[in-house]
VEXLUMBA-535791 format. One record per residue (C-alpha): residue number from 1; residue in one letter; chain; x, y, z. Coordinates in steps of 0.1 Angstrom, whole numbers. Layout:
N
PT, NUM, a, A, X, Y, Z
...
! end
This chain:
371
PT, 1, m, A, 2187, 1133, -310
PT, 2, s, A, 2187, 1106, -283
PT, 3, l, A, 2186, 1070, -292
PT, 4, y, A, 2167, 1046, -270
PT, 5, l, A, 2174, 1010, -280
PT, 6, c, A, 2155, 994, -251
PT, 7, g, A, 2119, 1000, -241
PT, 8, m, A, 2112, 1031, -220
PT, 9, i, A, 2081, 1037, -199
PT, 10, y, A, 2071, 1072, -187
PT, 11, n, A, 2044, 1082, -163
PT, 12, v, A, 2034, 1117, -173
PT, 13, i, A, 2009, 1143, -165
PT, 14, g, A, 1998, 1166, -194
PT, 15, t, A, 1976, 1196, -191
PT, 16, m, A, 1957, 1218, -216
PT, 17, s, A, 1937, 1249, -213
PT, 18, g, A, 1919, 1256, -246
PT, 19, s, A, 1903, 1286, -262
PT, 20, s, A, 1868, 1273, -252
PT, 21, m, A, 1878, 1283, -216
PT, 22, d, A, 1859, 1254, -200
PT, 23, g, A, 1887, 1246, -176
PT, 24, l, A, 1920, 1229, -172
PT, 25, d, A, 1923, 1194, -187
PT, 26, i, A, 1946, 1172, -166
PT, 27, v, A, 1956, 1137, -177
PT, 28, y, A, 1978, 1110, -162
PT, 29, a, A, 1991, 1085, -187
PT, 30, r, A, 2016, 1057, -191
PT, 31, i, A, 2035, 1062, -223
PT, 32, e, A, 2058, 1035, -237
PT, 33, e, A, 2084, 1036, -264
PT, 34, v, A, 2100, 1004, -278
PT, 35, g, A, 2122, 1006, -309
PT, 36, g, A, 2107, 1038, -321
PT, 37, n, A, 2071, 1025, -316
PT, 38, w, A, 2050, 1045, -292
PT, 39, a, A, 2019, 1035, -272
PT, 40, f, A, 1998, 1050, -244
PT, 41, e, A, 1973, 1042, -217
PT, 42, i, A, 1952, 1070, -202
PT, 43, l, A, 1949, 1061, -165
PT, 44, h, A, 1932, 1091, -151
PT, 45, g, A, 1917, 1123, -165
PT, 46, d, A, 1898, 1153, -151
PT, 47, c, A, 1887, 1187, -163
PT, 48, v, A, 1891, 1213, -135
PT, 49, a, A, 1865, 1240, -141
PT, 50, f, A, 1878, 1276, -139
PT, 51, p, A, 1863, 1295, -110
PT, 52, d, A, 1841, 1324, -122
PT, 53, s, A, 1868, 1349, -112
PT, 54, w, A, 1893, 1332, -135
PT, 55, t, A, 1868, 1329, -163
PT, 56, q, A, 1862, 1366, -162
PT, 57, t, A, 1900, 1374, -160
PT, 58, l, A, 1908, 1351, -189
PT, 59, h, A, 1882, 1368, -211
PT, 60, q, A, 1897, 1402, -203
PT, 61, l, A, 1933, 1391, -209
PT, 62, p, A, 1939, 1409, -242
PT, 63, s, A, 1930, 1443, -227
PT, 64, l, A, 1951, 1440, -196
PT, 65, s, A, 1982, 1461, -190
PT, 66, a, A, 2017, 1444, -193
PT, 67, k, A, 2020, 1445, -155
PT, 68, d, A, 1986, 1428, -150
PT, 69, i, A, 1995, 1402, -177
PT, 70, f, A, 2026, 1392, -158
PT, 71, l, A, 2008, 1391, -125
PT, 72, t, A, 1982, 1369, -141
PT, 73, h, A, 2010, 1347, -155
PT, 74, t, A, 2023, 1338, -121
PT, 75, a, A, 1988, 1337, -104
PT, 76, l, A, 1975, 1313, -130
PT, 77, g, A, 2006, 1292, -126
PT, 78, r, A, 1999, 1290, -89
PT, 79, w, A, 1963, 1280, -95
PT, 80, m, A, 1974, 1254, -121
PT, 81, g, A, 2001, 1240, -98
PT, 82, e, A, 1976, 1237, -69
PT, 83, s, A, 1951, 1220, -93
PT, 84, i, A, 1977, 1195, -105
PT, 85, q, A, 1988, 1188, -69
PT, 86, a, A, 1952, 1181, -59
PT, 87, f, A, 1949, 1158, -89
PT, 88, i, A, 1981, 1140, -77
PT, 89, q, A, 1966, 1136, -43
PT, 90, t, A, 1932, 1125, -55
PT, 91, y, A, 1947, 1096, -76
PT, 92, q, A, 1975, 1088, -51
PT, 93, l, A, 2002, 1096, -76
PT, 94, d, A, 2029, 1107, -52
PT, 95, h, A, 2064, 1094, -64
PT, 96, k, A, 2048, 1080, -96
PT, 97, v, A, 2051, 1109, -120
PT, 98, h, A, 2083, 1114, -140
PT, 99, v, A, 2074, 1148, -157
PT, 100, v, A, 2046, 1172, -161
PT, 101, a, A, 2039, 1191, -193
PT, 102, s, A, 2018, 1223, -191
PT, 103, h, A, 2005, 1240, -223
PT, 104, g, A, 1992, 1270, -204
PT, 105, h, A, 1965, 1294, -216
PT, 106, t, A, 1971, 1313, -248
PT, 107, v, A, 1967, 1351, -244
PT, 108, f, A, 1985, 1364, -275
PT, 109, h, A, 1993, 1345, -307
PT, 110, d, A, 2010, 1365, -334
PT, 111, p, A, 2035, 1344, -353
PT, 112, s, A, 2040, 1372, -379
PT, 113, h, A, 2058, 1390, -350
PT, 114, y, A, 2075, 1358, -337
PT, 115, t, A, 2052, 1359, -307
PT, 116, s, A, 2029, 1334, -289
PT, 117, v, A, 2023, 1337, -252
PT, 118, q, A, 2008, 1311, -230
PT, 119, l, A, 2001, 1321, -194
PT, 120, g, A, 2006, 1298, -164
PT, 121, d, A, 2042, 1302, -152
PT, 122, g, A, 2060, 1268, -154
PT, 123, a, A, 2085, 1277, -127
PT, 124, t, A, 2056, 1285, -103
PT, 125, i, A, 2039, 1251, -112
PT, 126, a, A, 2072, 1233, -106
PT, 127, a, A, 2078, 1250, -73
PT, 128, i, A, 2043, 1239, -60
PT, 129, i, A, 2043, 1203, -72
PT, 130, k, A, 2080, 1197, -68
PT, 131, l, A, 2083, 1178, -101
PT, 132, p, A, 2100, 1186, -134
PT, 133, v, A, 2077, 1208, -155
PT, 134, v, A, 2079, 1215, -193
PT, 135, s, A, 2061, 1247, -204
PT, 136, d, A, 2063, 1273, -232
PT, 137, l, A, 2058, 1245, -257
PT, 138, r, A, 2053, 1267, -288
PT, 139, n, A, 2080, 1293, -284
PT, 140, m, A, 2109, 1276, -301
PT, 141, d, A, 2089, 1269, -332
PT, 142, v, A, 2076, 1305, -334
PT, 143, a, A, 2112, 1318, -329
PT, 144, l, A, 2121, 1297, -360
PT, 145, g, A, 2095, 1314, -381
PT, 146, g, A, 2067, 1288, -376
PT, 147, q, A, 2031, 1292, -367
PT, 148, g, A, 2036, 1275, -333
PT, 149, a, A, 2004, 1256, -341
PT, 150, p, A, 1992, 1230, -344
PT, 151, i, A, 2017, 1211, -322
PT, 152, v, A, 1995, 1180, -316
PT, 153, p, A, 2004, 1163, -350
PT, 154, i, A, 2036, 1149, -334
PT, 155, g, A, 2013, 1128, -312
PT, 156, e, A, 1992, 1118, -341
PT, 157, k, A, 2024, 1107, -360
PT, 158, l, A, 2036, 1086, -331
PT, 159, f, A, 2004, 1072, -316
PT, 160, w, A, 1980, 1068, -345
PT, 161, k, A, 2001, 1060, -375
PT, 162, q, A, 1974, 1044, -396
PT, 163, i, A, 1949, 1072, -395
PT, 164, p, A, 1953, 1099, -422
PT, 165, y, A, 1929, 1126, -410
PT, 166, f, A, 1925, 1142, -376
PT, 167, l, A, 1900, 1168, -366
PT, 168, n, A, 1900, 1185, -332
PT, 169, i, A, 1869, 1206, -325
PT, 170, g, A, 1877, 1228, -295
PT, 171, g, A, 1874, 1266, -292
PT, 172, i, A, 1891, 1265, -327
PT, 173, a, A, 1887, 1236, -351
PT, 174, n, A, 1921, 1223, -364
PT, 175, i, A, 1928, 1196, -389
PT, 176, s, A, 1958, 1173, -395
PT, 177, i, A, 1964, 1155, -427
PT, 178, h, A, 1990, 1128, -426
PT, 179, a, A, 2000, 1120, -462
PT, 180, t, A, 2035, 1120, -478
PT, 181, t, A, 2040, 1154, -461
PT, 182, r, A, 2023, 1161, -428
PT, 183, m, A, 2000, 1191, -430
PT, 184, a, A, 1981, 1207, -402
PT, 185, f, A, 1964, 1241, -396
PT, 186, d, A, 1936, 1259, -378
PT, 187, v, A, 1905, 1256, -399
PT, 188, c, A, 1880, 1280, -383
PT, 189, p, A, 1865, 1291, -349
PT, 190, a, A, 1842, 1265, -334
PT, 191, n, A, 1832, 1259, -298
PT, 192, r, A, 1842, 1293, -285
PT, 193, v, A, 1817, 1311, -308
PT, 194, l, A, 1791, 1283, -306
PT, 195, n, A, 1792, 1288, -268
PT, 196, l, A, 1790, 1326, -270
PT, 197, l, A, 1758, 1322, -291
PT, 198, v, A, 1741, 1297, -269
PT, 199, n, A, 1750, 1317, -238
PT, 200, e, A, 1723, 1341, -249
PT, 201, l, A, 1698, 1313, -243
PT, 202, g, A, 1711, 1310, -207
PT, 203, k, A, 1731, 1278, -215
PT, 204, v, A, 1768, 1271, -211
PT, 205, y, A, 1769, 1250, -242
PT, 206, d, A, 1746, 1235, -268
PT, 207, d, A, 1742, 1199, -254
PT, 208, k, A, 1744, 1175, -284
PT, 209, g, A, 1736, 1204, -307
PT, 210, q, A, 1699, 1204, -298
PT, 211, e, A, 1695, 1241, -303
PT, 212, a, A, 1714, 1242, -336
PT, 213, a, A, 1692, 1214, -348
PT, 214, k, A, 1661, 1236, -344
PT, 215, g, A, 1675, 1263, -366
PT, 216, n, A, 1676, 1270, -404
PT, 217, i, A, 1707, 1279, -423
PT, 218, h, A, 1709, 1316, -434
PT, 219, d, A, 1725, 1316, -468
PT, 220, e, A, 1736, 1352, -468
PT, 221, l, A, 1753, 1349, -435
PT, 222, l, A, 1769, 1316, -445
PT, 223, d, A, 1783, 1332, -477
PT, 224, e, A, 1797, 1361, -457
PT, 225, l, A, 1814, 1338, -432
PT, 226, n, A, 1829, 1316, -459
PT, 227, s, A, 1843, 1346, -478
PT, 228, l, A, 1865, 1358, -449
PT, 229, d, A, 1901, 1364, -459
PT, 230, y, A, 1916, 1338, -436
PT, 231, y, A, 1900, 1310, -455
PT, 232, q, A, 1916, 1321, -488
PT, 233, q, A, 1951, 1318, -472
PT, 234, p, A, 1973, 1287, -479
PT, 235, a, A, 1985, 1265, -450
PT, 236, p, A, 2004, 1265, -428
PT, 237, k, A, 1983, 1291, -409
PT, 238, s, A, 1969, 1295, -374
PT, 239, l, A, 1942, 1316, -357
PT, 240, a, A, 1942, 1338, -327
PT, 241, n, A, 1912, 1335, -304
PT, 242, e, A, 1902, 1371, -314
PT, 243, f, A, 1894, 1359, -349
PT, 244, g, A, 1864, 1340, -335
PT, 245, t, A, 1852, 1367, -311
PT, 246, d, A, 1860, 1399, -329
PT, 247, i, A, 1854, 1388, -365
PT, 248, v, A, 1832, 1357, -368
PT, 249, f, A, 1810, 1363, -337
PT, 250, a, A, 1807, 1400, -345
PT, 251, c, A, 1797, 1392, -381
PT, 252, i, A, 1770, 1368, -369
PT, 253, q, A, 1756, 1394, -345
PT, 254, t, A, 1749, 1418, -373
PT, 255, y, A, 1721, 1395, -386
PT, 256, d, A, 1686, 1398, -370
PT, 257, i, A, 1678, 1361, -369
PT, 258, s, A, 1671, 1336, -341
PT, 259, i, A, 1699, 1322, -320
PT, 260, q, A, 1690, 1288, -334
PT, 261, d, A, 1694, 1300, -370
PT, 262, k, A, 1728, 1315, -360
PT, 263, l, A, 1739, 1282, -345
PT, 264, a, A, 1728, 1262, -375
PT, 265, t, A, 1745, 1286, -399
PT, 266, l, A, 1778, 1285, -379
PT, 267, c, A, 1777, 1247, -378
PT, 268, e, A, 1773, 1247, -416
PT, 269, h, A, 1802, 1271, -419
PT, 270, i, A, 1824, 1249, -398
PT, 271, a, A, 1814, 1218, -419
PT, 272, v, A, 1820, 1236, -452
PT, 273, q, A, 1855, 1248, -441
PT, 274, i, A, 1864, 1212, -430
PT, 275, w, A, 1852, 1199, -464
PT, 276, r, A, 1873, 1226, -482
PT, 277, a, A, 1904, 1218, -462
PT, 278, v, A, 1902, 1181, -471
PT, 279, q, A, 1896, 1190, -508
PT, 280, h, A, 1926, 1214, -508
PT, 281, y, A, 1949, 1188, -494
PT, 282, p, A, 1938, 1153, -505
PT, 283, l, A, 1957, 1122, -497
PT, 284, s, A, 1977, 1104, -524
PT, 285, e, A, 1959, 1076, -541
PT, 286, t, A, 1985, 1051, -528
PT, 287, n, A, 1976, 1058, -491
PT, 288, e, A, 1965, 1026, -475
PT, 289, h, A, 1939, 1042, -452
PT, 290, p, A, 1923, 1071, -471
PT, 291, s, A, 1889, 1069, -455
PT, 292, t, A, 1891, 1077, -418
PT, 293, m, A, 1889, 1110, -399
PT, 294, m, A, 1892, 1108, -361
PT, 295, v, A, 1873, 1136, -344
PT, 296, t, A, 1882, 1147, -308
PT, 297, g, A, 1875, 1177, -286
PT, 298, g, A, 1842, 1189, -271
PT, 299, g, A, 1827, 1193, -306
PT, 300, a, A, 1828, 1155, -311
PT, 301, y, A, 1797, 1154, -288
PT, 302, h, A, 1778, 1180, -309
PT, 303, e, A, 1757, 1156, -328
PT, 304, y, A, 1742, 1181, -352
PT, 305, l, A, 1777, 1194, -362
PT, 306, i, A, 1790, 1159, -366
PT, 307, a, A, 1761, 1151, -388
PT, 308, r, A, 1768, 1181, -410
PT, 309, i, A, 1805, 1171, -413
PT, 310, r, A, 1795, 1136, -422
PT, 311, f, A, 1772, 1150, -449
PT, 312, y, A, 1800, 1169, -466
PT, 313, l, A, 1827, 1142, -462
PT, 314, a, A, 1807, 1111, -473
PT, 315, p, A, 1809, 1119, -510
PT, 316, l, A, 1847, 1121, -506
PT, 317, g, A, 1847, 1085, -491
PT, 318, i, A, 1858, 1097, -457
PT, 319, n, A, 1844, 1080, -426
PT, 320, v, A, 1841, 1101, -395
PT, 321, h, A, 1853, 1082, -365
PT, 322, i, A, 1844, 1092, -329
PT, 323, p, A, 1869, 1074, -306
PT, 324, d, A, 1867, 1065, -269
PT, 325, p, A, 1855, 1093, -246
PT, 326, l, A, 1889, 1094, -228
PT, 327, v, A, 1906, 1102, -262
PT, 328, i, A, 1879, 1127, -272
PT, 329, d, A, 1883, 1146, -239
PT, 330, y, A, 1920, 1143, -233
PT, 331, k, A, 1938, 1138, -266
PT, 332, e, A, 1954, 1172, -265
PT, 333, a, A, 1964, 1170, -228
PT, 334, l, A, 1978, 1135, -236
PT, 335, v, A, 1999, 1148, -265
PT, 336, m, A, 2011, 1177, -243
PT, 337, g, A, 2024, 1150, -220
PT, 338, l, A, 2041, 1133, -249
PT, 339, i, A, 2057, 1166, -260
PT, 340, g, A, 2070, 1170, -225
PT, 341, i, A, 2086, 1135, -226
PT, 342, l, A, 2102, 1142, -260
PT, 343, r, A, 2116, 1175, -245
PT, 344, w, A, 2129, 1155, -216
PT, 345, r, A, 2146, 1131, -240
PT, 346, e, A, 2158, 1161, -262
PT, 347, d, A, 2140, 1146, -292
PT, 348, v, A, 2121, 1165, -318
PT, 349, n, A, 2086, 1174, -305
PT, 350, v, A, 2074, 1200, -331
PT, 351, l, A, 2072, 1193, -368
PT, 352, s, A, 2082, 1221, -392
PT, 353, s, A, 2063, 1205, -420
PT, 354, v, A, 2032, 1213, -400
PT, 355, t, A, 2040, 1248, -387
PT, 356, g, A, 2062, 1262, -415
PT, 357, a, A, 2092, 1268, -393
PT, 358, s, A, 2127, 1267, -408
PT, 359, r, A, 2134, 1233, -391
PT, 360, d, A, 2120, 1207, -367
PT, 361, s, A, 2126, 1217, -331
PT, 362, v, A, 2129, 1205, -295
PT, 363, g, A, 2105, 1229, -278
PT, 364, g, A, 2097, 1237, -242
PT, 365, a, A, 2113, 1253, -211
PT, 366, l, A, 2123, 1227, -185
PT, 367, w, A, 2119, 1237, -148
PT, 368, m, A, 2133, 1213, -122
PT, 369, g, A, 2109, 1214, -92
PT, 370, q, A, 2122, 1187, -69
PT, 371, d, A, 2134, 1194, -34
! end
């Protein structure tokens, strides 16, 4: 592991395309390390919406042929590279960026077969933007027997040392618990299924949870969702996108109830699973900060869902903290940037205590894109 005795400052671009498929998050941040202490400043951030053609392609990915998957891999890398280059030009970042980290878009995630595939070819991105690019961030951990997810806890460990609970509500909700041992895992499907439901009302998403707030909780559906096998498994564990679409959404659709009732019931399900996760992995009594959970991701703006989470966590003495909008929107892209920096330094960037791998690892393929 590299040792940096003096302060180091890195200007980095991190990108993230999540399972909610709303677009490509791009963030430009200045990250500083001094004596093992890390700090960040988000300077610019954008979400580049997927064109309709790409949204349709991404939804069809699991059913495409191997040839089409590889063609999509390079084509998406080209689109990502062009989007990053446009971001660089918009914010006049030429000659200011040290490294770019690209998470890519997950198409297959099957750690039981040592496989996790994120599309968006890093070599293609590097060729277009002419900068070093780190991609394939999960592969080393999966090869070592880990879940390859979540990988964001390394950023939580380095950037937010005093906060014990982190919840990200994206297409999938995942939780990190920072106690004596760091534990993190995918909790349940979230925005991906919420969006699929509200799409039936002609809306892209449920703004502030207004539609969910109109509904009533359907107890039978709630019980069926909460009894799914995944929720009985111990951590570490992770979810493929198909669990949300093929199992949870399909289950909900068997009930002849209103969309609002389905939304309210799914929100209750998410809140219950977060409550269970906290109960299964409580902090030690000696932890100095046992009462804060920082919530990020698009779900942090879903006021009805946040209210239900607060309802369940309040008796446990846990305060739900909603941070600055830049952190809500770009935390994952920011941490991808950090992971890229750590790969550049050849420092550990994926934690085996979180993923279940045989050891900590330095993950990511490095592509040198300069002239």
